[in-house]
C-alpha positions, 0 to 999 in steps of 0.5 A, a space after each residue: 481249854 488252851 489257845 486253838 489254832 483259830 484263836 492263834 491265827 486271829 491273834 496273829 492277824 490283829 497284831 499284823 493289822 496294828 504294827 505291820 509286817 516289818 515293825 512286827 518282824 523287828 518285834 520277833 527278832 528283838 523278842 527272840 534276841 531278848 530270850 537267848 540273851 536271858 538263857 545264856 545269862 542263866 546257863 552262865 550264872 549255872 556254870 559259874 556256881 557249879 565251878 566254885 563248888 567244884 573248886 570249894 570241893 577240891 580245896 578240902 584235903 584229908 590229912 593224917 593227924 598224928 606224930 609220924 606226919 609232923 615228924 616226917 615234915 620236920 625231918 624233910 625241913 631245910 633247916 633241920 640238920 639232923 636228917 
């Protein structure tokens, strides 16, 4: 039981009589611009949040834990003269 074609036409005719053709066109374009702005803001927010999640996941790295890794890093340091 939604709005049928007859009801929709009656509503549009009443809006046309109340506001006039010129004012109704301006209202429609303003409403369309508002909807586009809202969709853009929602999509930009989703994109920003996704990028934050991707950067956070890229920041995590797996390092080997053990004495070999530390001794190799010590041997490559410029202050170590034994290498």
